Each structure stands twice: as C-alpha cells, then as structure tokens.
Predicted model as a PDB file, atoms N, CA, C, CB and O in Angstrom, pLDDT in the B-factor column:
MODEL        1                                                                  
ATOM      1  N   MET A   1      40.887-184.749 -99.675  1.00 95.00           N  
ATOM      2  CA  MET A   1      42.147-185.302-100.138  1.00 95.00           C  
ATOM      3  C   MET A   1      43.227-184.256 -99.912  1.00 95.00           C  
ATOM      4  CB  MET A   1      42.071-185.724-101.640  1.00 95.00           C  
ATOM      5  O   MET A   1      43.016-183.057-100.092  1.00 95.00           O  
ATOM      6  N   ARG A   2      44.401-184.760 -99.506  1.00 98.00           N  
ATOM      7  CA  ARG A   2      45.514-183.850 -99.229  1.00 98.00           C  
ATOM      8  C   ARG A   2      46.783-184.405 -99.872  1.00 98.00           C  
ATOM      9  CB  ARG A   2      45.711-183.655 -97.692  1.00 98.00           C  
ATOM     10  O   ARG A   2      47.045-185.607 -99.815  1.00 98.00           O  
ATOM     11  N   PHE A   3      47.553-183.531-100.474  1.00 98.00           N  
ATOM     12  CA  PHE A   3      48.839-183.907-101.048  1.00 98.00           C  
ATOM     13  C   PHE A   3      49.941-183.672-100.026  1.00 98.00           C  
ATOM     14  CB  PHE A   3      49.119-183.113-102.345  1.00 98.00           C  
ATOM     15  O   PHE A   3      49.930-182.685 -99.290  1.00 98.00           O  
ATOM     16  N   LEU A   4      50.894-184.602 -99.996  1.00 98.00           N  
ATOM     17  CA  LEU A   4      52.059-184.467 -99.136  1.00 98.00           C  
ATOM     18  C   LEU A   4      53.298-184.355-100.011  1.00 98.00           C  
ATOM     19  CB  LEU A   4      52.176-185.667 -98.153  1.00 98.00           C  
ATOM     20  O   LEU A   4      53.479-185.144-100.938  1.00 98.00           O  
ATOM     21  N   ARG A   5      54.141-183.389 -99.725  1.00 98.00           N  
ATOM     22  CA  ARG A   5      55.404-183.259-100.448  1.00 98.00           C  
ATOM     23  C   ARG A   5      56.420-184.217 -99.836  1.00 98.00           C  
ATOM     24  CB  ARG A   5      55.930-181.788-100.408  1.00 98.00           C  
ATOM     25  O   ARG A   5      56.191-184.757 -98.754  1.00 98.00           O  
ATOM     26  N   LEU A   6      57.525-184.427-100.514  1.00 98.00           N  
ATOM     27  CA  LEU A   6      58.517-185.420-100.108  1.00 98.00           C  
ATOM     28  C   LEU A   6      58.994-185.219 -98.672  1.00 98.00           C  
ATOM     29  CB  LEU A   6      59.702-185.375-101.045  1.00 98.00           C  
ATOM     30  O   LEU A   6      59.103-186.185 -97.916  1.00 98.00           O  
ATOM     31  N   LYS A   7      59.274-183.996 -98.296  1.00 98.00           N  
ATOM     32  CA  LYS A   7      59.775-183.730 -96.944  1.00 98.00           C  
ATOM     33  C   LYS A   7      58.800-184.240 -95.881  1.00 98.00           C  
ATOM     34  CB  LYS A   7      60.020-182.224 -96.753  1.00 98.00           C  
ATOM     35  O   LYS A   7      59.215-184.819 -94.878  1.00 98.00           O  
ATOM     36  N   GLU A   8      57.518-184.022 -96.106  1.00 98.00           N  
ATOM     37  CA  GLU A   8      56.511-184.473 -95.146  1.00 98.00           C  
ATOM     38  C   GLU A   8      56.362-185.997 -95.176  1.00 98.00           C  
ATOM     39  CB  GLU A   8      55.159-183.803 -95.440  1.00 98.00           C  
ATOM     40  O   GLU A   8      56.185-186.622 -94.131  1.00 98.00           O  
ATOM     41  N   VAL A   9      56.434-186.595 -96.367  1.00 98.00           N  
ATOM     42  CA  VAL A   9      56.375-188.057 -96.485  1.00 98.00           C  
ATOM     43  C   VAL A   9      57.540-188.677 -95.716  1.00 98.00           C  
ATOM     44  CB  VAL A   9      56.410-188.500 -97.983  1.00 98.00           C  
ATOM     45  O   VAL A   9      57.368-189.664 -95.001  1.00 98.00           O  
ATOM     46  N   MET A  10      58.715-188.092 -95.867  1.00 98.00           N  
ATOM     47  CA  MET A  10      59.890-188.593 -95.164  1.00 98.00           C  
ATOM     48  C   MET A  10      59.706-188.468 -93.654  1.00 98.00           C  
ATOM     49  CB  MET A  10      61.148-187.836 -95.612  1.00 98.00           C  
ATOM     50  O   MET A  10      60.067-189.380 -92.910  1.00 98.00           O  
ATOM     51  N   HIS A  11      59.159-187.368 -93.205  1.00 98.00           N  
ATOM     52  CA  HIS A  11      58.941-187.147 -91.774  1.00 98.00           C  
ATOM     53  C   HIS A  11      57.924-188.149 -91.213  1.00 98.00           C  
ATOM     54  CB  HIS A  11      58.458-185.703 -91.522  1.00 98.00           C  
ATOM     55  O   HIS A  11      58.147-188.743 -90.158  1.00 98.00           O  
ATOM     56  N   ILE A  12      56.819-188.331 -91.921  1.00 98.00           N  
ATOM     57  CA  ILE A  12      55.748-189.207 -91.453  1.00 98.00           C  
ATOM     58  C   ILE A  12      56.178-190.671 -91.429  1.00 98.00           C  
ATOM     59  CB  ILE A  12      54.520-189.045 -92.333  1.00 98.00           C  
ATOM     60  O   ILE A  12      55.879-191.393 -90.478  1.00 98.00           O  
ATOM     61  N   THR A  13      56.881-191.109 -92.479  1.00 98.00           N  
ATOM     62  CA  THR A  13      57.234-192.525 -92.608  1.00 98.00           C  
ATOM     63  C   THR A  13      58.550-192.886 -91.941  1.00 98.00           C  
ATOM     64  CB  THR A  13      57.299-192.898 -94.054  1.00 98.00           C  
ATOM     65  O   THR A  13      58.779-194.049 -91.610  1.00 98.00           O  
ATOM     66  N   GLY A  14      59.411-191.908 -91.741  1.00 98.00           N  
ATOM     67  CA  GLY A  14      60.734-192.188 -91.204  1.00 98.00           C  
ATOM     68  C   GLY A  14      61.706-192.670 -92.262  1.00 98.00           C  
ATOM     69  O   GLY A  14      62.832-193.050 -91.941  1.00 98.00           O  
ATOM     70  N   LEU A  15      61.289-192.661 -93.517  1.00 98.00           N  
ATOM     71  CA  LEU A  15      62.150-193.086 -94.623  1.00 98.00           C  
ATOM     72  C   LEU A  15      62.957-191.908 -95.151  1.00 98.00           C  
ATOM     73  CB  LEU A  15      61.314-193.709 -95.756  1.00 98.00           C  
ATOM     74  O   LEU A  15      62.553-190.753 -95.015  1.00 98.00           O  
ATOM     75  N   GLY A  16      64.081-192.210 -95.744  1.00 98.00           N  
ATOM     76  CA  GLY A  16      64.878-191.197 -96.414  1.00 98.00           C  
ATOM     77  C   GLY A  16      64.458-191.073 -97.866  1.00 98.00           C  
ATOM     78  O   GLY A  16      63.701-191.898 -98.377  1.00 98.00           O  
ATOM     79  N   ARG A  17      64.949-190.048 -98.521  1.00 98.00           N  
ATOM     80  CA  ARG A  17      64.613-189.775 -99.918  1.00 98.00           C  
ATOM     81  C   ARG A  17      64.914-190.978-100.818  1.00 98.00           C  
ATOM     82  CB  ARG A  17      65.382-188.549-100.412  1.00 98.00           C  
ATOM     83  O   ARG A  17      64.074-191.386-101.620  1.00 98.00           O  
ATOM     84  N   THR A  18      66.104-191.535-100.681  1.00 98.00           N  
ATOM     85  CA  THR A  18      66.509-192.660-101.520  1.00 98.00           C  
ATOM     86  C   THR A  18      65.604-193.865-101.294  1.00 98.00           C  
ATOM     87  CB  THR A  18      67.965-193.038-101.242  1.00 98.00           C  
ATOM     88  O   THR A  18      65.207-194.532-102.248  1.00 98.00           O  
ATOM     89  N   SER A  19      65.280-194.143-100.043  1.00 98.00           N  
ATOM     90  CA  SER A  19      64.399-195.278 -99.736  1.00 98.00           C  
ATOM     91  C   SER A  19      63.023-195.097-100.355  1.00 98.00           C  
ATOM     92  CB  SER A  19      64.265-195.456 -98.223  1.00 98.00           C  
ATOM     93  O   SER A  19      62.465-196.043-100.911  1.00 98.00           O  
ATOM     94  N   VAL A  20      62.473-193.899-100.267  1.00 98.00           N  
ATOM     95  CA  VAL A  20      61.160-193.631-100.862  1.00 98.00           C  
ATOM     96  C   VAL A  20      61.190-193.952-102.354  1.00 98.00           C  
ATOM     97  CB  VAL A  20      60.742-192.152-100.634  1.00 98.00           C  
ATOM     98  O   VAL A  20      60.317-194.660-102.857  1.00 98.00           O  
ATOM     99  N   TYR A  21      62.178-193.439-103.050  1.00 98.00           N  
ATOM    100  CA  TYR A  21      62.238-193.644-104.496  1.00 98.00           C  
ATOM    101  C   TYR A  21      62.604-195.084-104.866  1.00 98.00           C  
ATOM    102  CB  TYR A  21      63.244-192.686-105.111  1.00 98.00           C  
ATOM    103  O   TYR A  21      62.112-195.610-105.864  1.00 98.00           O  
ATOM    104  N   ASN A  22      63.462-195.722-104.070  1.00 98.00           N  
ATOM    105  CA  ASN A  22      63.780-197.130-104.323  1.00 98.00           C  
ATOM    106  C   ASN A  22      62.550-198.012-104.124  1.00 98.00           C  
ATOM    107  CB  ASN A  22      64.919-197.599-103.402  1.00 98.00           C  
ATOM    108  O   ASN A  22      62.271-198.883-104.947  1.00 98.00           O  
ATOM    109  N   PHE A  23      61.814-197.788-103.033  1.00 98.00           N  
ATOM    110  CA  PHE A  23      60.598-198.568-102.785  1.00 98.00           C  
ATOM    111  C   PHE A  23      59.566-198.333-103.883  1.00 98.00           C  
ATOM    112  CB  PHE A  23      60.001-198.212-101.415  1.00 98.00           C  
ATOM    113  O   PHE A  23      58.873-199.265-104.292  1.00 98.00           O  
ATOM    114  N   MET A  24      59.460-197.098-104.359  1.00 98.00           N  
ATOM    115  CA  MET A  24      58.533-196.815-105.464  1.00 98.00           C  
ATOM    116  C   MET A  24      58.933-197.599-106.706  1.00 98.00           C  
ATOM    117  CB  MET A  24      58.500-195.302-105.779  1.00 98.00           C  
ATOM    118  O   MET A  24      58.080-198.177-107.379  1.00 98.00           O  
ATOM    119  N   ALA A  25      60.216-197.621-107.008  1.00 98.00           N  
ATOM    120  CA  ALA A  25      60.709-198.328-108.194  1.00 98.00           C  
ATOM    121  C   ALA A  25      60.445-199.829-108.099  1.00 98.00           C  
ATOM    122  CB  ALA A  25      62.209-198.073-108.380  1.00 98.00           C  
ATOM    123  O   ALA A  25      60.241-200.497-109.114  1.00 98.00           O  
ATOM    124  N   GLU A  26      60.449-200.354-106.873  1.00 98.00           N  
ATOM    125  CA  GLU A  26      60.190-201.771-106.646  1.00 98.00           C  
ATOM    126  C   GLU A  26      58.699-202.078-106.533  1.00 98.00           C  
ATOM    127  CB  GLU A  26      60.903-202.228-105.393  1.00 98.00           C  
ATOM    128  O   GLU A  26      58.317-203.240-106.394  1.00 98.00           O  
ATOM    129  N   GLY A  27      57.849-201.043-106.591  1.00 98.00           N  
ATOM    130  CA  GLY A  27      56.414-201.241-106.454  1.00 98.00           C  
ATOM    131  C   GLY A  27      55.979-201.491-105.020  1.00 98.00           C  
ATOM    132  O   GLY A  27      54.907-202.046-104.782  1.00 98.00           O  
ATOM    133  N   LYS A  28      56.809-201.082-104.059  1.00 97.00           N  
ATOM    134  CA  LYS A  28      56.536-201.321-102.645  1.00 97.00           C  
ATOM    135  C   LYS A  28      56.123-200.054-101.893  1.00 97.00           C  
ATOM    136  CB  LYS A  28      57.753-201.920-101.989  1.00 97.00           C  
ATOM    137  O   LYS A  28      56.045-200.059-100.664  1.00 97.00           O  
ATOM    138  N   PHE A  29      55.863-198.988-102.615  1.00 98.00           N  
ATOM    139  CA  PHE A  29      55.494-197.715-101.991  1.00 98.00           C  
ATOM    140  C   PHE A  29      54.561-196.994-102.945  1.00 98.00           C  
ATOM    141  CB  PHE A  29      56.760-196.837-101.657  1.00 98.00           C  
ATOM    142  O   PHE A  29      54.699-197.128-104.161  1.00 98.00           O  
ATOM    143  N   PRO A  30      53.606-196.225-102.414  1.00 98.00           N  
ATOM    144  CA  PRO A  30      52.669-195.511-103.296  1.00 98.00           C  
ATOM    145  C   PRO A  30      53.385-194.621-104.306  1.00 98.00           C  
ATOM    146  CB  PRO A  30      51.713-194.669-102.468  1.00 98.00           C  
ATOM    147  O   PRO A  30      54.415-194.019-104.002  1.00 98.00           O  
ATOM    148  N   LYS A  31      52.834-194.548-105.487  1.00 98.00           N  
ATOM    149  CA  LYS A  31      53.397-193.701-106.531  1.00 98.00           C  
ATOM    150  C   LYS A  31      53.079-192.239-106.267  1.00 98.00           C  
ATOM    151  CB  LYS A  31      52.869-194.118-107.903  1.00 98.00           C  
ATOM    152  O   LYS A  31      52.055-191.908-105.669  1.00 98.00           O  
ATOM    153  N   SER A  32      53.957-191.387-106.714  1.00 98.00           N  
ATOM    154  CA  SER A  32      53.745-189.948-106.568  1.00 98.00           C  
ATOM    155  C   SER A  32      52.833-189.440-107.684  1.00 98.00           C  
ATOM    156  CB  SER A  32      55.095-189.190-106.582  1.00 98.00           C  
ATOM    157  O   SER A  32      52.607-190.112-108.691  1.00 98.00           O  
ATOM    158  N   VAL A  33      52.326-188.241-107.469  1.00 98.00           N  
ATOM    159  CA  VAL A  33      51.463-187.560-108.435  1.00 98.00           C  
ATOM    160  C   VAL A  33      52.195-186.309-108.898  1.00 98.00           C  
ATOM    161  CB  VAL A  33      50.057-187.204-107.814  1.00 98.00           C  
ATOM    162  O   VAL A  33      52.694-185.543-108.074  1.00 98.00           O  
ATOM    163  N   SER A  34      52.264-186.099-110.190  1.00 97.00           N  
ATOM    164  CA  SER A  34      52.923-184.912-110.716  1.00 97.00           C  
ATOM    165  C   SER A  34      52.043-183.687-110.481  1.00 97.00           C  
ATOM    166  CB  SER A  34      53.234-185.079-112.221  1.00 97.00           C  
ATOM    167  O   SER A  34      50.850-183.690-110.783  1.00 97.00           O  
ATOM    168  N   LEU A  35      52.659-182.644-109.937  1.00 97.00           N  
ATOM    169  CA  LEU A  35      51.940-181.391-109.695  1.00 97.00           C  
ATOM    170  C   LEU A  35      52.340-180.312-110.687  1.00 97.00           C  
ATOM    171  CB  LEU A  35      52.191-180.905-108.276  1.00 97.00           C  
ATOM    172  O   LEU A  35      51.758-179.227-110.710  1.00 97.00           O  
ATOM    173  N   GLY A  36      53.323-180.612-111.491  1.00 95.00           N  
ATOM    174  CA  GLY A  36      53.813-179.623-112.450  1.00 95.00           C  
ATOM    175  C   GLY A  36      55.151-180.070-112.986  1.00 95.00           C  
ATOM    176  O   GLY A  36      55.501-181.247-112.910  1.00 95.00           O  
ATOM    177  N   ASP A  37      55.896-179.127-113.529  1.00 93.00           N  
ATOM    178  CA  ASP A  37      57.167-179.442-114.167  1.00 93.00           C  
ATOM    179  C   ASP A  37      58.131-180.205-113.267  1.00 93.00           C  
ATOM    180  CB  ASP A  37      57.816-178.184-114.629  1.00 93.00           C  
ATOM    181  O   ASP A  37      58.663-181.242-113.665  1.00 93.00           O  
ATOM    182  N   ARG A  38      58.358-179.703-112.069  1.00 93.00           N  
ATOM    183  CA  ARG A  38      59.348-180.327-111.185  1.00 93.00           C  
ATOM    184  C   ARG A  38      58.804-180.594-109.797  1.00 93.00           C  
ATOM    185  CB  ARG A  38      60.571-179.456-111.081  1.00 93.00           C  
ATOM    186  O   ARG A  38      59.574-180.710-108.844  1.00 93.00           O  
ATOM    187  N   ALA A  39      57.503-180.692-109.668  1.00 96.00           N  
ATOM    188  CA  ALA A  39      56.897-180.887-108.355  1.00 96.00           C  
ATOM    189  C   ALA A  39      56.060-182.167-108.344  1.00 96.00           C  
ATOM    190  CB  ALA A  39      56.027-179.670-107.973  1.00 96.00           C  
ATOM    191  O   ALA A  39      55.228-182.402-109.220  1.00 96.00           O  
ATOM    192  N   VAL A  40      56.312-182.988-107.315  1.00 97.00           N  
ATOM    193  CA  VAL A  40      55.512-184.191-107.122  1.00 97.00           C  
ATOM    194  C   VAL A  40      55.027-184.228-105.683  1.00 97.00           C  
ATOM    195  CB  VAL A  40      56.326-185.471-107.467  1.00 97.00           C  
ATOM    196  O   VAL A  40      55.575-183.562-104.805  1.00 97.00           O  
ATOM    197  N   ALA A  41      53.994-185.015-105.463  1.00 98.00           N  
ATOM    198  CA  ALA A  41      53.453-185.176-104.124  1.00 98.00           C  
ATOM    199  C   ALA A  41      52.825-186.560-104.039  1.00 98.00           C  
ATOM    200  CB  ALA A  41      52.413-184.057-103.787  1.00 98.00           C  
ATOM    201  O   ALA A  41      52.652-187.247-105.046  1.00 98.00           O  
ATOM    202  N   TRP A  42      52.491-186.950-102.823  1.00 98.00           N  
ATOM    203  CA  TRP A  42      51.818-188.218-102.585  1.00 98.00           C  
ATOM    204  C   TRP A  42      50.476-187.930-101.937  1.00 98.00           C  
ATOM    205  CB  TRP A  42      52.680-189.164-101.695  1.00 98.00           C  
ATOM    206  O   TRP A  42      50.321-186.943-101.218  1.00 98.00           O  
ATOM    207  N   ILE A  43      49.508-188.798-102.197  1.00 98.00           N  
ATOM    208  CA  ILE A  43      48.185-188.644-101.594  1.00 98.00           C  
ATOM    209  C   ILE A  43      48.276-189.155-100.153  1.00 98.00           C  
ATOM    210  CB  ILE A  43      47.077-189.423-102.415  1.00 98.00           C  
ATOM    211  O   ILE A  43      48.725-190.274 -99.906  1.00 98.00           O  
ATOM    212  N   GLU A  44      47.849-188.333 -99.228  1.00 98.00           N  
ATOM    213  CA  GLU A  44      47.978-188.645 -97.807  1.00 98.00           C  
ATOM    214  C   GLU A  44      47.362-189.997 -97.464  1.00 98.00           C  
ATOM    215  CB  GLU A  44      47.327-187.557 -96.972  1.00 98.00           C  
ATOM    216  O   GLU A  44      47.959-190.772 -96.717  1.00 98.00           O  
ATOM    217  N   SER A  45      46.188-190.289 -97.995  1.00 98.00           N  
ATOM    218  CA  SER A  45      45.527-191.555 -97.664  1.00 98.00           C  
ATOM    219  C   SER A  45      46.316-192.753 -98.186  1.00 98.00           C  
ATOM    220  CB  SER A  45      44.109-191.578 -98.239  1.00 98.00           C  
ATOM    221  O   SER A  45      46.292-193.815 -97.563  1.00 98.00           O  
ATOM    222  N   ASP A  46      47.019-192.607 -99.320  1.00 98.00           N  
ATOM    223  CA  ASP A  46      47.863-193.689 -99.830  1.00 98.00           C  
ATOM    224  C   ASP A  46      49.011-193.979 -98.865  1.00 98.00           C  
ATOM    225  CB  ASP A  46      48.416-193.331-101.223  1.00 98.00           C  
ATOM    226  O   ASP A  46      49.346-195.138 -98.618  1.00 98.00           O  
ATOM    227  N   ILE A  47      49.605-192.929 -98.328  1.00 98.00           N  
ATOM    228  CA  ILE A  47      50.708-193.095 -97.378  1.00 98.00           C  
ATOM    229  C   ILE A  47      50.199-193.727 -96.092  1.00 98.00           C  
ATOM    230  CB  ILE A  47      51.386-191.740 -97.079  1.00 98.00           C  
ATOM    231  O   ILE A  47      50.844-194.616 -95.536  1.00 98.00           O  
ATOM    232  N   GLU A  48      49.046-193.272 -95.618  1.00 98.00           N  
ATOM    233  CA  GLU A  48      48.467-193.843 -94.400  1.00 98.00           C  
ATOM    234  C   GLU A  48      48.156-195.329 -94.586  1.00 98.00           C  
ATOM    235  CB  GLU A  48      47.191-193.081 -94.005  1.00 98.00           C  
ATOM    236  O   GLU A  48      48.417-196.131 -93.689  1.00 98.00           O  
ATOM    237  N   GLU A  49      47.603-195.700 -95.735  1.00 98.00           N  
ATOM    238  CA  GLU A  49      47.300-197.103 -96.008  1.00 98.00           C  
ATOM    239  C   GLU A  49      48.577-197.936 -96.057  1.00 98.00           C  
ATOM    240  CB  GLU A  49      46.530-197.239 -97.329  1.00 98.00           C  
ATOM    241  O   GLU A  49      48.596-199.061 -95.558  1.00 98.00           O  
ATOM    242  N   TRP A  50      49.646-197.401 -96.650  1.00 98.00           N  
ATOM    243  CA  TRP A  50      50.915-198.102 -96.708  1.00 98.00           C  
ATOM    244  C   TRP A  50      51.444-198.352 -95.293  1.00 98.00           C  
ATOM    245  CB  TRP A  50      51.937-197.300 -97.537  1.00 98.00           C  
ATOM    246  O   TRP A  50      51.926-199.443 -94.988  1.00 98.00           O  
ATOM    247  N   MET A  51      51.351-197.334 -94.434  1.00 98.00           N  
ATOM    248  CA  MET A  51      51.818-197.471 -93.056  1.00 98.00           C  
ATOM    249  C   MET A  51      50.969-198.487 -92.293  1.00 98.00           C  
ATOM    250  CB  MET A  51      51.787-196.112 -92.342  1.00 98.00           C  
ATOM    251  O   MET A  51      51.507-199.300 -91.542  1.00 98.00           O  
ATOM    252  N   GLU A  52      49.656-198.447 -92.477  1.00 98.00           N  
ATOM    253  CA  GLU A  52      48.771-199.404 -91.814  1.00 98.00           C  
ATOM    254  C   GLU A  52      49.082-200.832 -92.257  1.00 98.00           C  
ATOM    255  CB  GLU A  52      47.300-199.067 -92.108  1.00 98.00           C  
ATOM    256  O   GLU A  52      49.030-201.761 -91.451  1.00 98.00           O  
ATOM    257  N   GLN A  53      49.407-201.005 -93.546  1.00 97.00           N  
ATOM    258  CA  GLN A  53      49.750-202.327 -94.059  1.00 97.00           C  
ATOM    259  C   GLN A  53      51.051-202.826 -93.444  1.00 97.00           C  
ATOM    260  CB  GLN A  53      49.864-202.297 -95.585  1.00 97.00           C  
ATOM    261  O   GLN A  53      51.183-204.016 -93.156  1.00 97.00           O  
ATOM    262  N   LYS A  54      52.004-201.939 -93.243  1.00 96.00           N  
ATOM    263  CA  LYS A  54      53.266-202.316 -92.601  1.00 96.00           C  
ATOM    264  C   LYS A  54      53.007-202.823 -91.183  1.00 96.00           C  
ATOM    265  CB  LYS A  54      54.243-201.116 -92.572  1.00 96.00           C  
ATOM    266  O   LYS A  54      53.609-203.811 -90.761  1.00 96.00           O  
ATOM    267  N   VAL A  55      52.121-202.158 -90.448  1.00 96.00           N  
ATOM    268  CA  VAL A  55      51.788-202.583 -89.091  1.00 96.00           C  
ATOM    269  C   VAL A  55      51.059-203.928 -89.134  1.00 96.00           C  
ATOM    270  CB  VAL A  55      50.918-201.513 -88.376  1.00 96.00           C  
ATOM    271  O   VAL A  55      51.340-204.813 -88.325  1.00 96.00           O  
ATOM    272  N   ALA A  56      50.132-204.082 -90.070  1.00 96.00           N  
ATOM    273  CA  ALA A  56      49.400-205.349 -90.199  1.00 96.00           C  
ATOM    274  C   ALA A  56      50.362-206.485 -90.538  1.00 96.00           C  
ATOM    275  CB  ALA A  56      48.299-205.237 -91.284  1.00 96.00           C  
ATOM    276  O   ALA A  56      50.237-207.580 -89.991  1.00 96.00           O  
ATOM    277  N   ASP A  57      51.318-206.239 -91.431  1.00 94.00           N  
ATOM    278  CA  ASP A  57      52.311-207.246 -91.784  1.00 94.00           C  
ATOM    279  C   ASP A  57      53.108-207.656 -90.557  1.00 94.00           C  
ATOM    280  CB  ASP A  57      53.249-206.723 -92.877  1.00 94.00           C  
ATOM    281  O   ASP A  57      53.376-208.839 -90.347  1.00 94.00           O  
ATOM    282  N   ARG A  58      53.481-206.681 -89.757  1.00 93.00           N  
ATOM    283  CA  ARG A  58      54.219-206.973 -88.528  1.00 93.00           C  
ATOM    284  C   ARG A  58      53.390-207.824 -87.589  1.00 93.00           C  
ATOM    285  CB  ARG A  58      54.637-205.681 -87.830  1.00 93.00           C  
ATOM    286  O   ARG A  58      53.882-208.810 -87.041  1.00 93.00           O  
ATOM    287  N   ASP A  59      52.124-207.448 -87.398  1.00 93.00           N  
ATOM    288  CA  ASP A  59      51.259-208.163 -86.477  1.00 93.00           C  
ATOM    289  C   ASP A  59      50.954-209.581 -86.958  1.00 93.00           C  
ATOM    290  CB  ASP A  59      49.971-207.396 -86.281  1.00 93.00           C  
ATOM    291  O   ASP A  59      50.782-210.486 -86.141  1.00 93.00           O  
ATOM    292  N   ASN A  60      50.887-209.779 -88.252  1.00 91.00           N  
ATOM    293  CA  ASN A  60      50.602-211.111 -88.789  1.00 91.00           C  
ATOM    294  C   ASN A  60      51.802-212.035 -88.724  1.00 91.00           C  
ATOM    295  CB  ASN A  60      50.130-211.004 -90.214  1.00 91.00           C  
ATOM    296  O   ASN A  60      51.657-213.252 -88.830  1.00 91.00           O  
ATOM    297  N   ASN A  61      52.980-211.469 -88.551  1.00 81.00           N  
ATOM    298  CA  ASN A  61      54.205-212.274 -88.489  1.00 81.00           C  
ATOM    299  C   ASN A  61      54.624-212.602 -87.071  1.00 81.00           C  
ATOM    300  CB  ASN A  61      55.327-211.557 -89.184  1.00 81.00           C  
ATOM    301  O   ASN A  61      55.725-213.110 -86.859  1.00 81.00           O  
ATOM    302  N   LEU A  62      53.770-212.323 -86.092  1.00 70.00           N  
ATOM    303  CA  LEU A  62      54.110-212.614 -84.700  1.00 70.00           C  
ATOM    304  C   LEU A  62      53.942-214.067 -84.386  1.00 70.00           C  
ATOM    305  CB  LEU A  62      53.267-211.795 -83.761  1.00 70.00           C  
ATOM    306  O   LEU A  62      54.186-214.487 -83.255  1.00 70.00           O  
TER     307      LEU A  62                                                      
ENDMDL                                                                          
END                                                                             
C-alpha cells in the first residue's frame, strides 16, 4: 500500500486542488486519510480504481 499526497494525486488525475476536494464532498472521489495534524494522503489503489471507473464509464457510454 502506498500513500499519495495531494500534489501527486493532482498530477496523476489531472484534477486541481479545488476539484479534488469538491468531488470528495460530493462523494465522487476517494476520501483522504489523515496522517497527522495537517497532513492527508490518498491510498494509491483507491485513486487507480477511481480512474479505472472513469474509463469504464466512458466506454459504457459509447
């Protein structure tokens, strides 16, 4: 298991900071994990699954 910090999540997904947090608030993006007082991260496999689902959604709508 690997944790990804926000900067890496943004790079991998192509989303901006606001989009990541807005999608999380809407329940449309994996939740972050608290690493301490002011540090959060996302589980890499959760992000990969979210991306795979986006591709599957696209392919199913063809």
